[in-house]
MARFI-850057 format. One record per residue: residue number from 1; residue in one letter; y, z, x of N, C-alpha, C in turn. Coordinates in Angstrom, 3 decimals. Each point is the difference from the previous one (the first is absolute). Layout:
NUM,a,Y,Z,X,Y,Z,X,Y,Z,X .
...
This chain:
1,m,-20.009,30.786,21.355,0.981,0.537,0.906,1.287,0.325,-0.746 .
2,e,0.368,-0.854,-0.941,1.218,0.239,-0.779,-0.129,1.271,-0.826 .
3,e,-1.214,0.241,-0.539,-0.220,1.211,-0.787,0.136,1.233,0.875 .
4,l,-0.491,-0.091,1.225,0.098,1.103,0.941,1.458,0.300,0.314 .
5,l,0.784,-1.037,0.257,1.422,0.182,0.289,0.739,0.574,-1.207 .
6,a,-0.369,-0.456,-1.198,0.642,0.512,-1.208,-0.327,1.477,-0.190 .
7,g,-1.256,0.370,0.216,-0.401,1.398,-0.122,0.689,0.872,1.028 .
8,l,0.089,-0.490,1.228,0.673,0.732,1.071,1.488,0.138,-0.311 .
9,s,0.603,-1.052,-0.482,1.418,0.034,-0.351,0.258,0.996,-1.125 .
10,q,-0.885,0.014,-0.991,0.146,0.933,-1.119,-0.127,1.436,0.488 .
11,f,-0.964,0.257,0.878,-0.186,1.345,0.539,1.223,0.440,0.808 .
12,l,0.545,-0.910,0.793,1.137,0.349,0.856,1.300,0.147,-0.786 .
13,s,0.025,-0.456,-1.239,1.207,0.158,-0.806,0.083,1.395,-0.623 .
14,t,-1.074,0.783,0.083,0.011,1.365,-0.517,0.583,0.937,1.045 .
15,p,0.554,1.137,-0.424,0.533,0.973,0.978,-1.077,0.474,0.985 .
16,e,-1.200,0.213,-0.490,-1.085,0.433,0.884,-0.314,-1.079,1.030 .
17,g,-0.003,-1.244,-0.429,-0.244,-1.107,0.911,1.078,-0.102,1.062 .
18,q,1.251,0.223,-0.395,1.102,-0.036,0.960,-0.147,1.101,1.047 .
19,k,-0.406,1.207,-0.454,-0.183,1.106,0.938,-1.105,-0.318,0.997 .
20,q,-1.100,-0.567,-0.495,-1.098,-0.339,0.890,0.393,-1.102,0.968 .
21,l,0.754,-0.970,-0.472,0.458,-1.078,0.872,0.917,0.546,1.086 .
22,e,0.885,0.915,-0.358,0.900,0.588,0.995,-0.769,0.807,1.033 .
23,s,-1.045,0.720,-0.440,-0.780,0.780,0.968,-0.764,-0.925,0.947 .
24,v,-0.530,-1.086,-0.517,-0.686,-0.971,0.855,0.999,-0.661,0.942 .
25,q,1.173,-0.297,-0.523,1.041,-0.627,0.823,0.402,0.920,1.146 .
26,q,0.151,1.290,-0.281,0.346,0.954,1.051,-1.104,0.067,1.038 .
27,m,-1.246,-0.026,-0.464,-1.129,0.054,0.918,-0.004,-1.219,0.917 .
28,l,0.296,-1.168,-0.554,-0.039,-1.233,0.775,1.208,-0.152,0.919 .
29,s,1.109,0.607,-0.373,1.213,-0.203,0.789,0.159,1.003,1.136 .
30,q,-0.943,0.896,0.137,0.090,0.953,1.099,-0.138,-0.743,1.318 .
31,a,0.949,0.229,0.879,-0.011,-0.697,1.291,-1.187,0.435,0.843 .
32,e,-0.245,1.294,0.068,-1.113,0.502,0.772,-0.914,0.761,-0.948 .
33,p,-1.274,-0.287,0.044,-0.905,0.722,-0.887,-0.050,1.475,0.368 .
34,e,0.029,0.830,-1.027,-0.077,1.427,0.228,-1.448,0.363,0.310 .
35,e,-0.154,0.980,0.851,-1.344,0.453,0.296,-0.454,0.879,-1.148 .
36,t,-1.134,-0.345,-0.537,-0.556,0.783,-1.084,-1.173,0.797,0.537 .
37,p,-0.173,1.201,-0.495,-1.126,0.790,0.481,-1.315,-0.674,-0.374 .
38,k,-0.883,-0.081,0.959,-1.288,-0.635,-0.234,-0.974,1.047,-0.510 .
39,p,-0.868,-0.394,-0.916,-0.982,0.954,-0.466,-0.920,0.406,1.149 .
40,a,-0.539,1.193,-0.103,-0.868,0.505,1.051,-1.200,-0.912,0.194 .
41,s,-0.436,-0.602,-1.061,-1.148,-0.885,0.098,0.140,-1.106,-1.023 .
42,s,-0.382,-1.196,0.368,0.103,-1.117,-0.941,-1.302,-0.220,-0.750 .
43,e,-0.919,0.947,0.097,-1.277,-0.185,-0.686,0.134,0.148,-1.501 .
44,h,1.133,0.513,-0.486,0.219,0.125,-1.441,0.420,-1.324,-0.622 .
45,l,0.491,-0.903,0.812,0.451,-1.298,-0.489,-1.030,-1.067,0.351 .
46,p,-0.346,-0.824,-0.972,-0.950,-1.068,0.287,0.570,-0.994,1.014 .
47,p,-0.826,-0.496,0.908,0.481,-0.962,1.005,0.615,-1.247,-0.630 .
48,a,-0.532,-0.425,-1.135,0.550,-1.192,-0.655,1.441,0.238,-0.436 .
49,l,0.283,1.230,-0.461,1.356,0.332,-0.428,0.940,0.021,1.192 .
50,l,-0.457,0.579,1.102,0.836,0.038,1.200,0.315,-1.403,0.498 .
51,g,-1.005,-0.867,-0.003,0.219,-1.387,0.429,0.948,-0.719,-0.937 .
52,g,-0.131,0.261,-1.288,0.874,-0.623,-0.989,1.438,0.442,0.138 .
53,l,0.202,1.287,0.273,1.366,0.506,0.169,0.667,-0.610,1.227 .
54,g,-0.768,-0.124,1.079,0.553,-0.615,1.204,0.404,-1.433,-0.245 .
55,k,-0.827,-0.712,-0.738,0.282,-1.402,-0.322,1.261,-0.110,-0.871 .
56,l,0.125,0.935,-0.963,1.172,-0.013,-0.872,1.277,0.304,0.768 .
57,m,-0.052,0.997,0.861,1.195,0.356,0.773,0.402,-1.140,0.932 .
58,e,-0.986,-0.662,0.548,0.293,-1.151,0.856,0.684,-1.097,-0.809 .
59,g,-0.493,-0.235,-1.204,0.578,-1.020,-0.865,1.411,0.327,-0.447 .
60,m,0.297,1.301,-0.170,1.329,0.410,-0.439,1.053,-0.265,1.073 .
61,h,-0.411,-0.037,1.256,0.969,-0.182,1.078,0.070,-1.431,0.519 .
62,q,-0.793,-0.890,-0.559,0.067,-1.399,0.408,1.220,-0.644,-0.659 .
63,e,0.639,-0.844,0.746,1.171,-0.692,-0.525,-0.270,-1.492,-0.080 .
64,d,0.605,-0.614,-0.982,-0.065,-1.448,-0.092,1.432,-0.528,-0.015 .
65,d,0.149,-1.285,-0.162,1.333,-0.609,0.052,0.920,0.529,-1.105 .
66,s,-0.551,0.245,-1.189,0.826,0.493,-1.113,0.566,1.379,0.308 .
67,i,-0.839,0.866,0.554,0.443,1.358,0.336,1.050,-0.053,1.106 .
68,r,-0.256,-0.807,1.016,0.976,-0.111,1.097,1.336,-0.552,-0.490 .
69,l,-0.031,-0.951,-0.926,1.231,-0.567,-0.551,0.795,1.070,-0.746 .
70,l,-0.672,0.758,-0.866,0.693,1.051,-0.752,0.582,1.060,0.934 .
71,q,-0.754,0.359,1.040,0.492,0.995,0.946,1.185,-0.531,0.803 .
72,a,0.000,-1.272,0.301,1.116,-0.593,0.748,1.260,-0.113,-0.867 .
73,l,-0.179,-0.257,-1.284,1.141,-0.140,-0.898,0.585,1.340,-0.431 .
74,a,-0.787,1.055,0.037,0.426,1.300,-0.522,1.344,0.487,0.550 .
75,p,0.271,-0.090,1.299,1.294,0.491,0.497,1.198,-0.768,-0.562 .
76,l,-0.225,-1.185,-0.492,1.096,-0.823,-0.521,0.260,0.245,-1.484 .
77,l,-0.837,0.818,-0.632,0.085,0.229,-1.438,0.750,1.289,-0.312 .
78,s,0.450,0.103,-1.256,0.612,1.250,-0.451,-1.083,1.075,-0.068 .
79,e,0.414,1.261,-0.127,-0.972,1.100,-0.038,-0.993,-0.167,-1.144 .
80,k,0.504,-0.394,-1.143,-0.862,-0.178,-1.169,-1.057,-1.072,0.271 .
81,r,0.422,-1.093,0.585,-0.936,-1.082,0.301,-0.908,0.333,1.174 .
82,q,0.482,0.827,0.934,-0.870,0.448,1.094,-1.159,0.814,-0.558 .
83,k,0.307,0.850,-0.970,-1.055,0.802,-0.632,-1.020,-0.915,-0.689 .
84,k,0.501,-1.017,-0.683,-0.896,-0.944,-0.670,-0.832,-0.784,1.015 .
85,a,0.592,-0.344,1.129,-0.741,-0.715,1.045,-1.112,0.886,0.564 .
86,k,0.300,1.290,0.200,-1.023,0.925,0.482,-1.133,0.130,-1.008 .
87,q,0.353,0.057,-1.282,-1.023,0.078,-1.038,-0.845,-1.274,-0.025 .
88,a,0.640,-1.136,0.205,-0.728,-1.265,0.024,-0.977,-0.038,1.178 .
89,v,0.422,0.512,1.160,-0.879,0.057,1.170,-1.198,0.890,-0.313 .
90,t,0.265,1.142,-0.634,-1.082,0.916,-0.362,-0.973,-0.676,-0.959 .
91,l,0.530,-0.713,-0.984,-0.862,-0.705,-0.946,-0.829,-1.081,0.689 .
92,l,0.612,-0.724,0.921,-0.744,-1.029,0.726,-1.145,0.620,0.798 .
93,r,0.270,1.133,0.629,-1.050,0.678,0.767,-1.099,0.518,-0.916 .
94,l,0.392,0.535,-1.155,-1.000,0.482,-0.951,-0.862,-1.150,-0.526 .
95,m,0.633,-1.133,-0.234,-0.745,-1.151,-0.506,-1.024,-0.488,1.033 .
96,k,0.310,0.199,1.289,-0.940,-0.404,1.042,-1.255,0.865,-0.005 .
97,v,0.174,1.298,-0.260,-1.145,0.905,0.077,-0.661,0.229,-1.353 .
98,l,0.585,-0.491,-1.068,-0.553,0.213,-1.328,-1.439,-0.503,-0.136 .
99,p,-0.324,-1.194,0.496,-1.404,-0.435,-0.099,-0.960,0.953,0.722 .
100,s,0.410,0.504,1.151,-0.853,0.940,0.738,-0.138,1.311,-0.757 .
101,l,1.088,0.464,-0.603,-0.051,1.223,-0.792,-0.950,-0.160,-1.181 .
102,k,0.086,-1.137,-0.639,-0.842,-0.254,-1.164,-1.468,-0.058,0.407 .
103,e,-0.301,-0.677,1.106,-1.375,-0.103,0.481,-0.565,1.348,0.404 .
104,s,0.841,0.853,0.585,-0.478,1.288,0.490,-0.298,0.980,-1.132 .
105,g,0.556,-0.248,-1.165,-0.217,0.901,-1.120,0.930,1.199,0.004 .
106,m,0.976,0.036,0.903,0.924,1.127,0.101,0.904,0.107,-1.224 .
107,l,0.166,-1.086,-0.718,0.865,0.021,-1.172,-0.721,0.525,-1.231 .
108,g,-1.278,0.259,0.126,-0.760,0.584,-1.098,-0.008,-0.852,-1.258 .
109,g,-0.041,-1.302,0.139,-0.042,-0.880,-1.159,1.349,-0.199,-0.666 .
110,l,1.073,0.406,0.647,1.335,-0.112,-0.568,0.369,-1.443,-0.317 .
111,l,-0.447,-0.918,0.843,0.365,-1.404,-0.181,-1.155,-0.843,-0.520 .
112,d,-0.956,0.619,-0.669,-1.096,-0.778,-0.568,0.550,-1.010,-1.003 .
113,g,-0.501,-1.182,0.052,0.450,-1.053,-0.894,1.068,-0.889,0.602 .
114,f,0.503,0.338,1.191,1.012,-0.830,0.656,-0.645,-0.817,1.068 .
């Protein structure tokens, strides 16, 4: 687990990692989900993938005590620290779904060895 956190931390310290984290953070912080156009038919996507995506999205929106604490403290923090708190919430949510992502194979072996 420590190796996984170290690898994730190293990735997020790169400019590309920061951009991806910000895009995920924006996606998670949307108050109301935007309606996305649905494909005409879902027969192009395997049912296992659809089930996996639903499970991942559900996991991304689950909150635990740590997330609720950071969200409650955020209004009391400076802007710089509020941004860090939001990033921490995003990381906590990602850490929750990481095992599911790894099992589903969506990462394409990116985290092999962790």
